[in-house]
C-alpha positions in Angstrom: -0.2 0.0 0.4 2.6 2.3 1.0 4.4 1.9 -2.3 0.9 2.3 -4.1 0.6 5.7 -2.6 4.6 6.6 -3.3 3.9 5.9 -7.1 0.5 7.7 -7.4 2.2 10.3 -5.5 5.2 10.9 -7.8 2.8 10.7 -10.9 0.6 13.2 -9.9 4.3 15.4 -9.6 4.8 14.2 -12.8 1.5 15.5 -14.2 1.5 18.8 -12.4 4.9 19.2 -13.6 4.3 18.8 -17.6 0.7 20.7 -17.6 2.7 23.5 -15.6 5.7 23.4 -18.6 2.7 23.4 -20.9 0.9 26.5 -19.6 3.2 28.4 -17.9 4.8 29.8 -21.2 1.7 31.5 -22.1 1.3 33.3 -18.3 4.8 34.6 -18.5 4.3 35.9 -22.0 0.9 37.7 -20.9 3.5 39.2 -18.2 5.9 40.1 -20.9 3.0 41.7 -22.8 1.7 43.5 -20.1 5.0 45.0 -19.7 5.3 45.9 -22.9 1.9 48.0 -23.3 2.4 49.8 -19.8 6.3 50.9 -21.2 4.5 52.0 -25.0 1.5 53.5 -23.1 4.2 56.1 -20.9 6.0 56.7 -24.6 3.6 57.1 -26.6 1.1 59.7 -24.8 3.8 61.9 -25.8 4.3 61.5 -29.1 2.5 61.4 -32.8 2.8 58.0 -33.6 -0.7 56.7 -35.0 -2.4 54.7 -33.3 -2.2 51.9 -36.1 1.5 51.8 -35.3 1.3 51.5 -32.2 -0.8 48.5 -32.5 1.8 47.1 -35.0 4.4 48.3 -32.9 3.4 45.9 -30.4 2.1 43.0 -31.9 5.5 42.4 -33.4 7.2 42.8 -30.2 4.7 40.6 -28.7 5.6 38.0 -31.3 9.0 38.1 -30.5 8.1 36.5 -27.4 5.5 34.2 -28.6 2.3 36.1 -27.6 0.3 34.9 -30.9 -1.1 38.6 -31.1 -2.3 40.5 -34.2 -2.6 44.4 -34.6 -6.1 44.4 -34.9 -6.3 42.3 -31.3 -4.7 46.0 -29.7 -6.7 48.6 -29.3 -5.4 52.0 -29.0 -7.6 54.7 -27.9 -6.9 58.8 -26.9 -9.3 60.8 -25.1 -8.2 64.0 -23.0 -5.3 63.6 -22.7 -5.1 59.6 -21.7 -4.3 56.9 -23.5 -5.5 53.4 -23.4 -3.8 50.3 -24.9 -5.9 47.3 -24.5 -5.0 43.8 -26.1 -7.3 40.7 -26.4 -6.1 37.5 -27.5 -6.2 33.4 -26.8 -3.4 30.9 -26.9 -4.4 27.2 -27.7 -2.6 25.1 -25.1 -2.9 21.3 -26.1 -2.8 18.9 -23.4 -3.1 15.1 -23.9 -6.2 15.2 -22.6 -8.1 18.2 -22.3 -6.9 20.6 -24.7 -7.6 24.3 -23.4 -8.2 28.0 -24.4 -6.2 30.2 -22.4 -8.3 33.9 -22.8 -6.2 37.1 -22.0 -7.0 40.7 -21.7 -3.9 43.3 -20.9 -4.6 47.0 -20.8 -2.7 50.3 -19.5 -3.8 53.7 -19.7 -2.1 56.5 -19.0 -2.4 60.4 -18.6 -0.8 63.2 -20.2 0.9 65.1 -16.8 0.5 68.1 -19.1 -3.1 68.1 -20.1 -5.9 68.5 -17.4 
């Protein structure tokens, strides 16, 4: 009985490790995308890049760290001295028994300090 519990515990650890190995990169990519969006919202609040250029830049850099993002999934809004950048996307994770789609929404707003 003790051997069975040890084998079962080891099996649970292996399965859990495999699931983390497959799922964790998607969450890590979302974390890096959030940092990128935060950085770009601060930088682009004060310059004259178009919304399309900002979206294309974010999508290009996101693809560098394996986030499947297109410029159409990045929404850039400017209103009353504020710049809001939002990205919504899904990542498909192929697990042997239970494939799943992880949906992410990352957003940041920056206010221009020179405008009221």
